[in-house]
DOTI-551549 format. One record per residue (C-alpha): residue in one letter; z, y, x. Coordinates in steps of 0.2 Angstrom, whole numbers, plus 2048, in hexadecimal, padded with zeros to 3 digits. Example, Ala and Ser with C-alpha at 12.3 -4.5 7.8 and 13.67 -1.06 7.14 Angstrom:
% DOTI-551549
{type->A zz->827 yy->7EA xx->83E} .
{type->S zz->824 yy->7FB xx->844} .
END
This chain:
% DOTI-551549
{type->M zz->488 yy->3F2 xx->4E3} .
{type->K zz->48C yy->3FB xx->4D5} .
{type->S zz->47B yy->400 xx->4C8} .
{type->S zz->479 yy->413 xx->4C6} .
{type->P zz->47B yy->418 xx->4B5} .
{type->I zz->46B yy->421 xx->4B6} .
{type->S zz->461 yy->412 xx->4BC} .
{type->L zz->468 yy->409 xx->4AB} .
{type->T zz->464 yy->415 xx->49F} .
{type->S zz->452 yy->419 xx->4A4} .
{type->L zz->44F yy->407 xx->4A3} .
{type->L zz->455 yy->407 xx->492} .
{type->L zz->44B yy->411 xx->48F} .
{type->L zz->43B yy->40B xx->494} .
{type->L zz->440 yy->3FC xx->48C} .
{type->P zz->436 yy->3FF xx->47B} .
{type->L zz->428 yy->408 xx->485} .
{type->C zz->426 yy->3F5 xx->48C} .
{type->A zz->426 yy->3EE xx->47D} .
{type->L zz->416 yy->3F7 xx->477} .
{type->A zz->40E yy->3F6 xx->488} .
{type->R zz->3FD yy->3EE xx->483} .
{type->T zz->3EE yy->3E8 xx->491} .
{type->A zz->3E1 yy->3F7 xx->492} .
{type->T zz->3D1 yy->3F5 xx->48E} .
{type->I zz->3C2 yy->400 xx->494} .
{type->K zz->3B0 yy->400 xx->48A} .
{type->V zz->3A2 yy->406 xx->48F} .
{type->D zz->397 yy->40D xx->483} .
{type->V zz->385 yy->40E xx->48A} .
{type->D zz->37E yy->414 xx->47C} .
{type->H zz->389 yy->425 xx->477} .
{type->V zz->37F yy->432 xx->47E} .
{type->I zz->389 yy->440 xx->483} .
{type->D zz->37A yy->44C xx->48A} .
{type->A zz->36A yy->44B xx->492} .
{type->V zz->36A yy->447 xx->4A7} .
{type->D zz->361 yy->450 xx->4B0} .
{type->P zz->353 yy->446 xx->4B9} .
{type->R zz->355 yy->451 xx->4CB} .
{type->I zz->369 yy->448 xx->4CD} .
{type->Y zz->35E yy->437 xx->4D2} .
{type->G zz->353 yy->441 xx->4E0} .
{type->V zz->359 yy->442 xx->4F4} .
{type->F zz->35D yy->44E xx->502} .
{type->M zz->350 yy->44B xx->510} .
{type->E zz->354 yy->452 xx->520} .
{type->P zz->34D yy->44E xx->532} .
{type->I zz->35F yy->44B xx->53A} .
{type->G zz->35D yy->447 xx->54C} .
{type->F zz->367 yy->43F xx->55A} .
{type->N zz->367 yy->440 xx->56B} .
{type->R zz->376 yy->437 xx->572} .
{type->P zz->378 yy->42A xx->580} .
{type->E zz->37E yy->41C xx->571} .
{type->M zz->370 yy->423 xx->564} .
{type->K zz->360 yy->42A xx->565} .
{type->F zz->358 yy->42C xx->553} .
{type->N zz->350 yy->435 xx->545} .
{type->T zz->352 yy->434 xx->534} .
{type->L zz->33F yy->43B xx->531} .
{type->Y zz->336 yy->438 xx->540} .
{type->G zz->335 yy->424 xx->542} .
{type->P zz->33C yy->41C xx->531} .
{type->L zz->332 yy->426 xx->526} .
{type->Y zz->325 yy->430 xx->532} .
{type->D zz->31C yy->425 xx->53E} .
{type->P zz->308 yy->425 xx->540} .
{type->K zz->309 yy->419 xx->54E} .
{type->S zz->30F yy->40D xx->543} .
{type->P zz->304 yy->3FF xx->53B} .
{type->N zz->30F yy->400 xx->52C} .
{type->S zz->30A yy->412 xx->52A} .
{type->D zz->2FE yy->419 xx->51D} .
{type->E zz->2EF yy->427 xx->526} .
{type->N zz->2FB yy->435 xx->520} .
{type->G zz->307 yy->42F xx->52F} .
{type->F zz->315 yy->429 xx->521} .
{type->R zz->31C yy->416 xx->521} .
{type->K zz->315 yy->40E xx->511} .
{type->D zz->324 yy->403 xx->510} .
{type->M zz->330 yy->412 xx->50E} .
{type->L zz->323 yy->419 xx->500} .
{type->V zz->323 yy->409 xx->4F7} .
{type->A zz->337 yy->409 xx->4F8} .
{type->A zz->337 yy->41C xx->4F2} .
{type->R zz->32E yy->417 xx->4E4} .
{type->E zz->336 yy->408 xx->4DF} .
{type->L zz->346 yy->415 xx->4DF} .
{type->Q zz->33B yy->420 xx->4D4} .
{type->L zz->343 yy->42E xx->4DD} .
{type->T zz->340 yy->43F xx->4D1} .
{type->Q zz->342 yy->44E xx->4DF} .
{type->M zz->344 yy->44E xx->4F3} .
{type->R zz->34D yy->45D xx->4FA} .
{type->W zz->346 yy->462 xx->50C} .
{type->P zz->348 yy->468 xx->51A} .
{type->G zz->35A yy->469 xx->519} .
{type->G zz->369 yy->46A xx->51A} .
{type->N zz->371 yy->472 xx->52C} .
{type->F zz->35C yy->46E xx->532} .
{type->V zz->355 yy->47E xx->527} .
{type->A zz->361 yy->48A xx->52E} .
{type->N zz->356 yy->48E xx->53C} .
{type->Y zz->346 yy->486 xx->536} .
{type->D zz->335 yy->491 xx->536} .
{type->W zz->32A yy->489 xx->52B} .
{type->R zz->31B yy->492 xx->533} .
{type->D zz->31F yy->486 xx->542} .
{type->G zz->319 yy->475 xx->537} .
{type->V zz->309 yy->47C xx->530} .
{type->G zz->2F6 yy->47C xx->538} .
{type->P zz->2F0 yy->46E xx->544} .
{type->K zz->2FD yy->463 xx->54A} .
{type->D zz->2F7 yy->465 xx->55B} .
{type->K zz->2FB yy->477 xx->55B} .
{type->R zz->30D yy->475 xx->554} .
{type->P zz->31A yy->47C xx->55F} .
{type->K zz->328 yy->46F xx->562} .
{type->R zz->338 yy->478 xx->55F} .
{type->M zz->34A yy->474 xx->564} .
{type->D zz->355 yy->46F xx->554} .
{type->L zz->364 yy->47A xx->556} .
{type->A zz->36E yy->472 xx->548} .
{type->W zz->36C yy->460 xx->54F} .
{type->G zz->368 yy->464 xx->561} .
{type->V zz->355 yy->45A xx->564} .
{type->V zz->345 yy->460 xx->563} .
{type->E zz->33B yy->462 xx->554} .
{type->S zz->329 yy->45C xx->555} .
{type->N zz->325 yy->466 xx->545} .
{type->Q zz->317 yy->458 xx->542} .
{type->V zz->31D yy->457 xx->52F} .
{type->G zz->31C yy->465 xx->529} .
{type->T zz->31C yy->471 xx->518} .
{type->D zz->30B yy->469 xx->515} .
{type->E zz->310 yy->457 xx->519} .
{type->W zz->31E yy->458 xx->50E} .
{type->I zz->316 yy->45B xx->500} .
{type->L zz->309 yy->44D xx->503} .
{type->L zz->31A yy->443 xx->503} .
{type->N zz->320 yy->44A xx->4F4} .
{type->K zz->311 yy->445 xx->4EB} .
{type->L zz->30D yy->431 xx->4F3} .
{type->V zz->320 yy->430 xx->4ED} .
{type->G zz->31D yy->439 xx->4DB} .
{type->S zz->32B yy->444 xx->4DD} .
{type->E zz->32F yy->458 xx->4DC} .
{type->N zz->32F yy->460 xx->4EA} .
{type->I zz->340 yy->46B xx->4ED} .
{type->V zz->33E yy->478 xx->4FD} .
{type->C zz->34D yy->47F xx->503} .
{type->I zz->349 yy->491 xx->50D} .
{type->N zz->350 yy->497 xx->51E} .
{type->M zz->35E yy->4A2 xx->518} .
{type->G zz->367 yy->4A0 xx->52B} .
{type->T zz->35C yy->4A6 xx->537} .
{type->G zz->34E yy->4AA xx->52B} .
{type->T zz->349 yy->4B9 xx->521} .
{type->L zz->346 yy->4BF xx->510} .
{type->Q zz->333 yy->4C0 xx->517} .
{type->D zz->332 yy->4B1 xx->51E} .
{type->A zz->339 yy->4A8 xx->50F} .
{type->A zz->32C yy->4B3 xx->504} .
{type->A zz->31D yy->4AE xx->50E} .
{type->W zz->323 yy->49B xx->50C} .
{type->V zz->322 yy->49D xx->4F9} .
{type->Q zz->310 yy->4A4 xx->4FB} .
{type->Y zz->30A yy->497 xx->507} .
{type->C zz->30E yy->48A xx->4FB} .
{type->T zz->309 yy->494 xx->4EB} .
{type->P zz->2F6 yy->491 xx->4E5} .
{type->P zz->2EC yy->4A2 xx->4E7} .
{type->S zz->2EF yy->4AD xx->4D6} .
{type->A zz->2E0 yy->4AF xx->4CD} .
{type->A zz->2E4 yy->4BF xx->4C4} .
{type->T zz->2E9 yy->4C9 xx->4D3} .
{type->G zz->2DB yy->4C1 xx->4DF} .
{type->R zz->2E7 yy->4C2 xx->4ED} .
{type->T zz->2E7 yy->4B2 xx->4FB} .
{type->C zz->2FA yy->4AD xx->4FB} .
{type->A zz->2FA yy->4A5 xx->50E} .
{type->P zz->300 yy->4AF xx->51A} .
{type->R zz->2F6 yy->4B5 xx->529} .
{type->T zz->301 yy->4AC xx->535} .
{type->A zz->2FB yy->49B xx->52C} .
{type->T zz->2EE yy->492 xx->527} .
{type->R zz->2ED yy->48B xx->515} .
{type->S zz->2ED yy->479 xx->512} .
{type->P zz->2E2 yy->472 xx->506} .
{type->L zz->2F1 yy->466 xx->501} .
{type->V zz->2FD yy->473 xx->4FE} .
{type->S zz->2FB yy->477 xx->4E8} .
{type->S zz->30C yy->478 xx->4E3} .
{type->S zz->320 yy->478 xx->4EC} .
{type->G zz->329 yy->474 xx->4DE} .
{type->A zz->339 yy->47D xx->4DC} .
{type->W zz->341 yy->486 xx->4E9} .
{type->A zz->352 yy->486 xx->4EE} .
{type->T zz->35C yy->492 xx->4F8} .
{type->R zz->36C yy->491 xx->503} .
{type->W zz->379 yy->49C xx->504} .
{type->T zz->37D yy->4A2 xx->4F3} .
{type->A zz->384 yy->4B1 xx->4F9} .
{type->R zz->373 yy->4BA xx->4FD} .
{type->L zz->369 yy->4AF xx->4EF} .
{type->G zz->36B yy->4BF xx->4E3} .
{type->S zz->363 yy->4CA xx->4F0} .
{type->W zz->357 yy->4BF xx->4F5} .
{type->A zz->351 yy->4B7 xx->4E3} .
{type->T zz->34C yy->4C9 xx->4DB} .
{type->R zz->340 yy->4CB xx->4EB} .
{type->M zz->337 yy->4BB xx->4EA} .
{type->P zz->325 yy->4BA xx->4E4} .
{type->T zz->323 yy->4B5 xx->4D2} .
{type->T zz->313 yy->4AD xx->4D4} .
{type->M zz->319 yy->499 xx->4D4} .
END
């Protein structure tokens, strides 16, 4: 079989380059600072994802993290071993309640006396949500962990009025105006002192909603 003239020419052109080739070296300079790192990247996304299948019955919240019946839980129902692990990780923020879950979540279902909270079908994951962990519990959890609370409002089935009422529920009463921020449909909990940052999903509607949100945070 005869060699192709083109192949021989290509090899001859590459020979000088091969002679100059050296072993590649990568150096990592941990002291070289480019810019400040936003500490929020060391946060987590928390969503009560439920599975109710023959091969799997599991919930990422109820059981692993919140289990009042467990001897490993504190007086609030949170697993102490999980709290210790979260502190060791030095989490900076926790974003909740979703995710897909928040797109049909009504925050009012998760406030007030626990024995009065309704059970709802979670349309995202097809399981029953007990609402035993709601706004007050999430804020308390963040305090126990030492992280910032990032709240996602419902821009799926929710309305602007729902979101504004939720912001007010999580905002201390204004001393300047004297108005009470808790909506009439919910009893304000003394655990709620600050909601931290607020995140909104569905950016197409973000601008119009943000301009109508309460400004007292």
